[in-house]
py3Dmol code that shows the C-alpha trace and the ligand (Angstrom):
import py3Dmol

protein = """\
ATOM      1  CA  MET A   1       0.000   0.000   0.000  1.00  0.00           C
ATOM      2  CA  GLY A   2       2.765   2.434   0.942  1.00  0.00           C
ATOM      3  CA  ASN A   3       4.878   1.716  -2.174  1.00  0.00           C
ATOM      4  CA  ASP A   4       2.382   2.532  -4.938  1.00  0.00           C
ATOM      5  CA  GLY A   5       2.743   5.544  -7.234  1.00  0.00           C
ATOM      6  CA  GLY A   6       0.035   7.429  -5.341  1.00  0.00           C
ATOM      7  CA  SER A   7       2.006   7.511  -2.098  1.00  0.00           C
ATOM      8  CA  PHE A   8       5.066   8.883  -3.883  1.00  0.00           C
ATOM      9  CA  ALA A   9       2.982  11.605  -5.504  1.00  0.00           C
ATOM     10  CA  GLU A  10       1.544  12.555  -2.123  1.00  0.00           C
ATOM     11  CA  ARG A  11       5.030  12.818  -0.646  1.00  0.00           C
ATOM     12  CA  ALA A  12       6.225  14.996  -3.544  1.00  0.00           C
ATOM     13  CA  GLU A  13       3.225  17.258  -2.989  1.00  0.00           C
ATOM     14  CA  LEU A  14       4.151  17.594   0.675  1.00  0.00           C
ATOM     15  CA  VAL A  15       7.717  18.630  -0.182  1.00  0.00           C
ATOM     16  CA  LYS A  16       6.353  21.165  -2.661  1.00  0.00           C
ATOM     17  CA  LEU A  17       4.071  22.587   0.005  1.00  0.00           C
ATOM     18  CA  LYS A  18       6.788  22.825   2.615  1.00  0.00           C
ATOM     19  CA  LYS A  19       9.125  25.124   0.647  1.00  0.00           C
ATOM     20  CA  PRO A  20       6.835  28.160   0.253  1.00  0.00           C
ATOM     21  CA  GLU A  21       5.671  27.777   3.848  1.00  0.00           C
ATOM     22  CA  LYS A  22       9.242  27.894   4.994  1.00  0.00           C
ATOM     23  CA  ARG A  23       9.857  30.940   2.827  1.00  0.00           C
ATOM     24  CA  VAL A  24       6.837  32.754   4.262  1.00  0.00           C
ATOM     25  CA  GLU A  25       8.005  31.963   7.802  1.00  0.00           C
ATOM     26  CA  SER A  26      11.516  33.145   6.960  1.00  0.00           C
ATOM     27  CA  LEU A  27      10.243  36.414   5.497  1.00  0.00           C
ATOM     28  CA  LEU A  28       8.078  36.966   8.551  1.00  0.00           C
ATOM     29  CA  VAL A  29      11.155  36.609  10.772  1.00  0.00           C
ATOM     30  CA  ALA A  30      13.141  39.024   8.557  1.00  0.00           C
ATOM     31  CA  LYS A  31      10.222  41.481   8.726  1.00  0.00           C
ATOM     32  CA  GLN A  32      10.234  41.328  12.535  1.00  0.00           C
ATOM     33  CA  ARG A  33      13.984  41.878  12.539  1.00  0.00           C
ATOM     34  CA  ALA A  34      13.380  45.170  10.682  1.00  0.00           C
ATOM     35  CA  GLN A  35      10.939  46.335  13.366  1.00  0.00           C
ATOM     36  CA  PHE A  36      12.159  45.025  16.718  1.00  0.00           C
ATOM     37  CA  CYS A  37      15.433  44.961  18.631  1.00  0.00           C
ATOM     38  CA  SER A  38      16.872  41.448  18.233  1.00  0.00           C
ATOM     39  CA  LEU A  39      18.049  41.448  21.855  1.00  0.00           C
ATOM     40  CA  THR A  40      15.175  43.021  23.814  1.00  0.00           C
ATOM     41  CA  LYS A  41      12.314  42.556  21.282  1.00  0.00           C
ATOM     42  CA  GLU A  42      11.362  46.215  21.889  1.00  0.00           C
ATOM     43  CA  LYS A  43      10.394  48.409  18.931  1.00  0.00           C
ATOM     44  CA  LEU A  44      13.493  49.727  17.174  1.00  0.00           C
ATOM     45  CA  ARG A  45      14.292  53.393  17.775  1.00  0.00           C
ATOM     46  CA  LYS A  46      17.410  55.484  17.132  1.00  0.00           C
ATOM     47  CA  PRO A  47      20.276  55.143  17.959  1.00  0.00           C
ATOM     48  CA  ILE A  48      20.524  51.776  16.215  1.00  0.00           C
ATOM     49  CA  ALA A  49      23.397  49.294  16.022  1.00  0.00           C
ATOM     50  CA  CYS A  50      23.943  46.106  14.046  1.00  0.00           C
ATOM     51  CA  CYS A  51      26.120  43.020  14.416  1.00  0.00           C
ATOM     52  CA  ARG A  52      27.986  41.055  11.746  1.00  0.00           C
ATOM     53  CA  ILE A  53      25.009  38.710  11.335  1.00  0.00           C
ATOM     54  CA  GLY A  54      22.864  41.687  10.329  1.00  0.00           C
ATOM     55  CA  TYR A  55      20.551  41.826  13.358  1.00  0.00           C
ATOM     56  CA  LEU A  56      19.413  45.294  14.440  1.00  0.00           C
ATOM     57  CA  TYR A  57      19.522  46.439  18.072  1.00  0.00           C
ATOM     58  CA  ASN A  58      18.528  49.453  20.113  1.00  0.00           C
ATOM     59  CA  TYR A  59      22.021  50.743  20.829  1.00  0.00           C
ATOM     60  CA  ASP A  60      21.257  51.903  24.388  1.00  0.00           C
ATOM     61  CA  SER A  61      19.687  48.565  25.370  1.00  0.00           C
ATOM     62  CA  LEU A  62      22.710  46.767  23.967  1.00  0.00           C
ATOM     63  CA  LEU A  63      25.108  48.983  25.950  1.00  0.00           C
ATOM     64  CA  LYS A  64      23.100  48.324  29.114  1.00  0.00           C
ATOM     65  CA  ALA A  65      23.250  44.566  28.506  1.00  0.00           C
ATOM     66  CA  PHE A  66      27.018  44.814  27.997  1.00  0.00           C
ATOM     67  CA  MET A  67      27.478  46.807  31.205  1.00  0.00           C
ATOM     68  CA  GLU A  68      25.321  44.409  33.208  1.00  0.00           C
ATOM     69  CA  LYS A  69      26.982  41.442  31.492  1.00  0.00           C
ATOM     70  CA  LYS A  70      23.592  40.121  30.459  1.00  0.00           C
ATOM     71  CA  ILE A  71      24.299  39.020  26.892  1.00  0.00           C
ATOM     72  CA  PRO A  72      22.426  35.720  26.319  1.00  0.00           C
ATOM     73  CA  GLN A  73      24.239  32.641  25.029  1.00  0.00           C
ATOM     74  CA  GLU A  74      22.597  32.836  21.574  1.00  0.00           C
ATOM     75  CA  PHE A  75      24.332  36.226  21.120  1.00  0.00           C
ATOM     76  CA  LYS A  76      27.768  34.957  22.083  1.00  0.00           C
ATOM     77  CA  HIS A  77      29.142  36.509  18.882  1.00  0.00           C
ATOM     78  CA  LEU A  78      28.713  39.867  20.675  1.00  0.00           C
ATOM     79  CA  GLN A  79      31.901  39.421  22.677  1.00  0.00           C
ATOM     80  CA  ASN A  80      32.603  43.141  23.112  1.00  0.00           C
ATOM     81  CA  LEU A  81      31.699  46.594  21.766  1.00  0.00           C
ATOM     82  CA  LYS A  82      33.959  46.047  18.758  1.00  0.00           C
ATOM     83  CA  LYS A  83      31.505  43.408  17.564  1.00  0.00           C
ATOM     84  CA  ILE A  84      28.718  45.939  17.049  1.00  0.00           C
ATOM     85  CA  LYS A  85      28.448  48.959  14.753  1.00  0.00           C
ATOM     86  CA  LYS A  86      26.437  52.087  15.452  1.00  0.00           C
ATOM     87  CA  LEU A  87      24.429  52.875  12.338  1.00  0.00           C
ATOM     88  CA  ASN A  88      23.846  55.980  10.286  1.00  0.00           C
ATOM     89  CA  ILE A  89      20.231  55.148   9.455  1.00  0.00           C
ATOM     90  CA  THR A  90      17.337  57.316   8.218  1.00  0.00           C
ATOM     91  CA  GLU A  91      14.038  57.365  10.099  1.00  0.00           C
ATOM     92  CA  ASN A  92      10.863  56.796   8.121  1.00  0.00           C
ATOM     93  CA  PRO A  93       9.265  60.223   7.478  1.00  0.00           C
ATOM     94  CA  ASP A  94       5.895  58.477   7.775  1.00  0.00           C
ATOM     95  CA  GLN A  95       5.805  57.983  11.526  1.00  0.00           C
ATOM     96  CA  ASN A  96       2.671  55.830  11.328  1.00  0.00           C
ATOM     97  CA  ASN A  97       4.396  53.317   9.065  1.00  0.00           C
ATOM     98  CA  GLU A  98       5.056  49.934  10.698  1.00  0.00           C
ATOM     99  CA  PHE A  99       8.668  50.045   9.496  1.00  0.00           C
ATOM    100  CA  PRO A 100      10.720  52.693  11.302  1.00  0.00           C
ATOM    101  CA  PHE A 101      13.577  53.143   8.776  1.00  0.00           C
ATOM    102  CA  VAL A 102      14.079  53.949   5.083  1.00  0.00           C
ATOM    103  CA  CYS A 103      16.937  54.327   2.603  1.00  0.00           C
ATOM    104  CA  LEU A 104      18.025  57.978   2.529  1.00  0.00           C
ATOM    105  CA  PHE A 105      18.169  58.271  -1.277  1.00  0.00           C
ATOM    106  CA  SER A 106      15.712  55.679  -2.613  1.00  0.00           C
ATOM    107  CA  GLN A 107      13.184  56.146   0.234  1.00  0.00           C
ATOM    108  CA  LYS A 108      12.562  52.380   0.129  1.00  0.00           C
ATOM    109  CA  SER A 109      11.504  51.137   3.527  1.00  0.00           C
ATOM    110  CA  LEU A 110      13.644  48.663   5.431  1.00  0.00           C
ATOM    111  CA  ASN A 111      10.979  45.961   5.701  1.00  0.00           C
ATOM    112  CA  GLY A 112      12.963  42.708   5.802  1.00  0.00           C
ATOM    113  CA  LYS A 113      11.888  41.841   2.257  1.00  0.00           C
ATOM    114  CA  GLU A 114      13.964  44.398   0.352  1.00  0.00           C
ATOM    115  CA  LYS A 115      17.707  43.813   0.616  1.00  0.00           C
ATOM    116  CA  PHE A 116      19.429  46.462   2.707  1.00  0.00           C
ATOM    117  CA  GLN A 117      23.117  46.800   3.498  1.00  0.00           C
ATOM    118  CA  ALA A 118      25.132  48.449   6.243  1.00  0.00           C
ATOM    119  CA  LEU A 119      28.840  49.213   5.964  1.00  0.00           C
ATOM    120  CA  TRP A 120      31.109  48.317   8.889  1.00  0.00           C
ATOM    121  CA  THR A 121      33.490  51.156   7.948  1.00  0.00           C
ATOM    122  CA  CYS A 122      31.083  54.125   8.180  1.00  0.00           C
ATOM    123  CA  GLY A 123      27.853  52.598   9.526  1.00  0.00           C
ATOM    124  CA  CYS A 124      25.741  53.934   6.648  1.00  0.00           C
ATOM    125  CA  VAL A 125      22.592  51.980   5.735  1.00  0.00           C
ATOM    126  CA  PHE A 126      21.113  51.897   2.210  1.00  0.00           C
ATOM    127  CA  TYR A 127      18.975  49.902  -0.205  1.00  0.00           C
ATOM    128  CA  LYS A 128      21.240  47.350  -1.928  1.00  0.00           C
ATOM    129  CA  LYS A 129      20.149  48.259  -5.466  1.00  0.00           C
ATOM    130  CA  LEU A 130      21.048  51.902  -4.822  1.00  0.00           C
ATOM    131  CA  ILE A 131      24.660  51.211  -5.797  1.00  0.00           C
ATOM    132  CA  LYS A 132      23.502  49.895  -9.179  1.00  0.00           C
ATOM    133  CA  ASP A 133      20.917  52.642  -9.611  1.00  0.00           C
ATOM    134  CA  LEU A 134      23.430  55.407  -8.864  1.00  0.00           C
ATOM    135  CA  LYS A 135      26.021  53.650 -11.103  1.00  0.00           C
ATOM    136  CA  ILE A 136      28.674  54.001  -8.411  1.00  0.00           C
ATOM    137  CA  LYS A 137      32.060  52.735  -9.598  1.00  0.00           C
ATOM    138  CA  GLY A 138      34.400  51.068  -7.110  1.00  0.00           C
ATOM    139  CA  LEU A 139      33.646  50.369  -3.483  1.00  0.00           C
ATOM    140  CA  LYS A 140      32.572  53.765  -2.152  1.00  0.00           C
ATOM    141  CA  CYS A 141      29.704  54.320   0.263  1.00  0.00           C
ATOM    142  CA  PRO A 142      26.728  55.802  -1.671  1.00  0.00           C
ATOM    143  CA  ILE A 143      25.834  57.954   1.354  1.00  0.00           C
ATOM    144  CA  CYS A 144      29.181  59.350   2.606  1.00  0.00           C
ATOM    145  CA  THR A 145      31.586  58.200  -0.207  1.00  0.00           C
ATOM    146  CA  LYS A 146      33.979  56.546   2.263  1.00  0.00           C
ATOM    147  CA  PRO A 147      35.811  53.572   0.655  1.00  0.00           C
ATOM    148  CA  TYR A 148      35.092  50.046   1.919  1.00  0.00           C
ATOM    149  CA  THR A 149      35.913  46.407   1.114  1.00  0.00           C
ATOM    150  CA  GLU A 150      33.641  43.411   0.451  1.00  0.00           C
ATOM    151  CA  LYS A 151      34.278  42.269   4.038  1.00  0.00           C
ATOM    152  CA  ASP A 152      32.690  45.476   5.396  1.00  0.00           C
ATOM    153  CA  ILE A 153      29.284  44.738   3.845  1.00  0.00           C
ATOM    154  CA  VAL A 154      26.606  43.487   6.263  1.00  0.00           C
ATOM    155  CA  GLN A 155      23.271  42.276   4.850  1.00  0.00           C
ATOM    156  CA  LEU A 156      20.640  43.565   7.262  1.00  0.00           C
ATOM    157  CA  CYS A 157      17.630  41.648   8.613  1.00  0.00           C
ATOM    158  CA  PRO A 158      18.605  38.173   7.378  1.00  0.00           C
ATOM    159  CA  THR A 159      16.202  35.240   7.091  1.00  0.00           C
ATOM    160  CA  ASN A 160      16.808  32.345   9.498  1.00  0.00           C
ATOM    161  CA  GLU A 161      18.742  30.417   6.844  1.00  0.00           C
ATOM    162  CA  GLU A 162      20.965  33.403   6.012  1.00  0.00           C
ATOM    163  CA  ALA A 163      21.514  34.071   9.722  1.00  0.00           C
ATOM    164  CA  GLU A 164      22.514  30.453  10.380  1.00  0.00           C
ATOM    165  CA  ILE A 165      25.112  30.559   7.585  1.00  0.00           C
ATOM    166  CA  LYS A 166      26.517  33.853   8.883  1.00  0.00           C
ATOM    167  CA  LYS A 167      26.523  32.586  12.488  1.00  0.00           C
ATOM    168  CA  ALA A 168      28.426  29.433  11.494  1.00  0.00           C
ATOM    169  CA  GLN A 169      31.065  31.589   9.741  1.00  0.00           C
ATOM    170  CA  LEU A 170      31.374  33.928  12.724  1.00  0.00           C
ATOM    171  CA  TYR A 171      31.633  31.125  15.283  1.00  0.00           C
ATOM    172  CA  LYS A 172      34.298  29.455  13.165  1.00  0.00           C
ATOM    173  CA  GLU A 173      36.280  32.715  13.121  1.00  0.00           C
ATOM    174  CA  ILE A 174      35.838  33.117  16.908  1.00  0.00           C
ATOM    175  CA  GLU A 175      36.988  29.521  17.543  1.00  0.00           C
ATOM    176  CA  LEU A 176      39.994  30.029  15.267  1.00  0.00           C
ATOM    177  CA  LYS A 177      40.996  33.235  17.078  1.00  0.00           C
ATOM    178  CA  GLU A 178      40.551  31.590  20.494  1.00  0.00           C
ATOM    179  CA  LYS A 179      42.689  28.657  19.343  1.00  0.00           C
ATOM    180  CA  GLN A 180      45.370  31.059  18.086  1.00  0.00           C
ATOM    181  CA  LYS A 181      45.306  32.873  21.449  1.00  0.00           C
ATOM    182  CA  LYS A 182      45.639  29.568  23.341  1.00  0.00           C
ATOM    183  CA  ASP A 183      48.512  28.484  21.084  1.00  0.00           C
ATOM    184  CA  GLN A 184      50.242  31.834  21.642  1.00  0.00           C
ATOM    185  CA  LYS A 185      49.827  31.455  25.420  1.00  0.00           C
ATOM    186  CA  LYS A 186      51.278  27.933  25.252  1.00  0.00           C
ATOM    187  CA  GLN A 187      54.177  29.224  23.155  1.00  0.00           C
ATOM    188  CA  LEU A 188      54.777  32.013  25.693  1.00  0.00           C
ATOM    189  CA  LYS A 189      54.746  29.519  28.582  1.00  0.00           C
ATOM    190  CA  VAL A 190      57.295  27.311  26.804  1.00  0.00           C
ATOM    191  CA  SER A 191      59.598  30.251  26.016  1.00  0.00           C
ATOM    192  CA  ASP A 192      59.206  31.500  29.622  1.00  0.00           C
ATOM    193  CA  ALA A 193      60.230  28.074  30.915  1.00  0.00           C
ATOM    194  CA  VAL A 194      63.229  28.034  28.553  1.00  0.00           C
ATOM    195  CA  ASN A 195      64.223  31.562  29.651  1.00  0.00           C
ATOM    196  CA  ASN A 196      63.945  30.586  33.326  1.00  0.00           C
ATOM    197  CA  LEU A 197      66.073  27.520  32.759  1.00  0.00           C
ATOM    198  CA  GLU A 198      68.697  29.588  30.931  1.00  0.00           C
ATOM    199  CA  LEU A 199      68.648  32.176  33.727  1.00  0.00           C
ATOM    200  CA  GLN A 200      69.102  29.511  36.385  1.00  0.00           C
ATOM    201  CA  GLN A 201      71.979  27.963  34.454  1.00  0.00           C
ATOM    202  CA  LYS A 202      73.626  31.389  34.052  1.00  0.00           C
ATOM    203  CA  LYS A 203      73.252  32.026  37.793  1.00  0.00           C
ATOM    204  CA  LYS A 204      74.772  28.635  38.546  1.00  0.00           C
ATOM    205  CA  VAL A 205      77.724  29.307  36.245  1.00  0.00           C
ATOM    206  CA  CYS A 206      78.191  32.776  37.792  1.00  0.00           C
ATOM    207  CA  THR A 207      78.176  31.363  41.336  1.00  0.00           C
ATOM    208  CA  GLU A 208      80.697  28.696  40.378  1.00  0.00           C
ATOM    209  CA  GLU A 209      82.873  31.311  38.674  1.00  0.00           C
ATOM    210  CA  GLN A 210      82.691  33.517  41.755  1.00  0.00           C
ATOM    211  CA  LYS A 211      83.569  30.572  43.971  1.00  0.00           C
ATOM    212  CA  PHE A 212      86.480  29.759  41.690  1.00  0.00           C
ATOM    213  CA  LYS A 213      87.620  33.414  41.692  1.00  0.00           C
ATOM    214  CA  GLY A 214      87.351  33.513  45.484  1.00  0.00           C
ATOM    215  CA  GLN A 215      89.423  30.362  45.758  1.00  0.00           C
ATOM    216  CA  THR A 216      92.005  31.734  43.308  1.00  0.00           C
ATOM    217  CA  MET A 217      92.231  34.975  45.274  1.00  0.00           C
ATOM    218  CA  GLU A 218      92.748  33.002  48.479  1.00  0.00           C
ATOM    219  CA  ASP A 219      95.399  30.917  46.733  1.00  0.00           C
ATOM    220  CA  ASN A 220      97.079  34.068  45.425  1.00  0.00           C
ATOM    221  CA  LYS A 221      97.022  35.633  48.877  1.00  0.00           C
ATOM    222  CA  LEU A 222      98.560  32.500  50.340  1.00  0.00           C
ATOM    223  CA  GLN A 223     101.152  32.437  47.597  1.00  0.00           C
ATOM    224  CA  ASN A 224     101.967  36.120  48.140  1.00  0.00           C
ATOM    225  CA  HIS A 225     102.208  35.579  51.859  1.00  0.00           C
ATOM    226  CA  THR A 226     104.533  32.600  51.349  1.00  0.00           C
ATOM    227  CA  GLN A 227     106.621  34.662  48.941  1.00  0.00           C
ATOM    228  CA  ASP A 228     106.776  37.494  51.492  1.00  0.00           C
ATOM    229  CA  LEU A 229     107.903  35.068  54.124  1.00  0.00           C
ATOM    230  CA  LYS A 230     110.511  33.625  51.791  1.00  0.00           C
ATOM    231  CA  ASN A 231     111.743  37.089  50.846  1.00  0.00           C
ATOM    232  CA  ASN A 232     111.911  37.947  54.501  1.00  0.00           C
ATOM    233  CA  GLU A 233     113.921  34.826  55.224  1.00  0.00           C
ATOM    234  CA  ILE A 234     116.332  35.582  52.372  1.00  0.00           C
ATOM    235  CA  TYR A 235     116.684  39.158  53.586  1.00  0.00           C
ATOM    236  CA  GLN A 236     117.256  37.985  57.121  1.00  0.00           C
ATOM    237  CA  SER A 237     119.818  35.430  56.056  1.00  0.00           C
ATOM    238  CA  LEU A 238     121.578  38.062  53.886  1.00  0.00           C
ATOM    239  CA  PHE A 239     121.470  40.512  56.786  1.00  0.00           C
ATOM    240  CA  HIS A 240     122.821  37.840  59.071  1.00  0.00           C
ATOM    241  CA  GLN A 241     125.646  37.023  56.650  1.00  0.00           C
ATOM    242  CA  GLN A 242     126.500  40.728  56.320  1.00  0.00           C
ATOM    243  CA  HIS A 243     126.723  41.009  60.094  1.00  0.00           C
ATOM    244  CA  LYS A 244     128.893  37.941  60.253  1.00  0.00           C
ATOM    245  CA  LEU A 245     131.218  39.414  57.648  1.00  0.00           C
ATOM    246  CA  GLU A 246     131.415  42.740  59.456  1.00  0.00           C
ATOM    247  CA  ASP A 247     132.098  40.943  62.743  1.00  0.00           C
ATOM    248  CA  ASN A 248     134.870  38.942  61.133  1.00  0.00           C
ATOM    249  CA  LEU A 249     136.446  42.067  59.663  1.00  0.00           C
ATOM    250  CA  PHE A 250     136.224  43.847  63.000  1.00  0.00           C
ATOM    251  CA  THR A 251     137.782  40.900  64.844  1.00  0.00           C
ATOM    252  CA  ARG A 252     140.597  40.689  62.276  1.00  0.00           C
ATOM    253  CA  ASN A 253     141.285  44.410  62.424  1.00  0.00           C
ATOM    254  CA  VAL A 254     141.398  44.299  66.223  1.00  0.00           C
ATOM    255  CA  ARG A 255     143.771  41.381  66.064  1.00  0.00           C
ATOM    256  CA  PHE A 256     146.113  43.175  63.708  1.00  0.00           C
ATOM    257  CA  GLY A 257     145.774  46.525  65.471  1.00  0.00           C
ATOM    258  CA  ASN A 258     144.114  48.271  62.542  1.00  0.00           C
ATOM    259  CA  ARG A 259     141.516  49.991  64.595  1.00  0.00           C
TER     260      ARG A 259
END
"""
ligand_1 = """\
1
ZN
Zn 28.962 55.804 4.563
"""
view = py3Dmol.view(width=600, height=400)
view.addModel(protein, "pdb")
view.setStyle({"model": 0}, {"cartoon": {"style": "trace"}})
view.addModel(ligand_1, "xyz")
view.setStyle({"model": 1}, {"stick": {}})
view.zoomTo()
view.show()
C-alpha cells in the first residue's frame, strides 16, 4: 500500500508545500527583525546598532546589557563593543508606518523583504540596489563616499537560513581566534620556561665562577704571603751574613791593630 505511485505523488506534494511555507516563515522573521530589537524585542528606535550577522539592536539597550553582562548565550558573537556597529540610518518620514527606517536616497523602507546593506566602515545603511541605480564605480559608500571592502558589507535583517550561515562563519572565526590565542599562550609559557632555565643555568655558572675566583684569590694571597715570608727569610739570612762578615772584619782588624 505504501509503495504505490500514489504515495510517492503525495510525498512529492508535501515537499512542494513545505518550501513556500518555509519561505513565508523566513520572510516573517526578517520582517520582525526590521521592526524590533533582536536582543530586547522592543520596537526599534534610534540610535541603532547592528552586528555582523545583520541583526538590528537598540544601541542603548545593547550597551546596558554589555554593562550588566547580560548578553544571552545565543548572542555569544557579541563578545565586546567592537563586535557591534552604530548605524547611520534614516528614520521613516511616515511615523505611522510599521517600518521605522528607510533608505536615505531611494526612500525604500527597510521591511525585511527588500535587501538592505550596512557598511562596517562608516555605519551607513542603504537599499542594496542603490549602488547599481546610482552607477557608483568602485567600493565607495553611496551615502558618505567613504571607501570600503567586500568584508565590510553586512546584509541587514537576514532570514533564518541566512543568519545560520553567517553565524556558522562567525563562530568558526571566533573559535579560530581563540585557538590562536591559546597556542600563543602555550608558546609564551614554553619560552618562559626556557628563559627561566637559561637564567638559572647562568646564575649557577656565575656562582661557580665567583667561587672559583674567590678560591684563586685566596690561593694568590697564600702564595703572596709565602713569597713574602721567603723574601723575609732571604733578607734575614743576607742581613745575618752581612753582620757575620762585618764581625769577622772587626775581629781581624782588632787582632792586627788596625783599629
Ligand atoms: Zn557611509
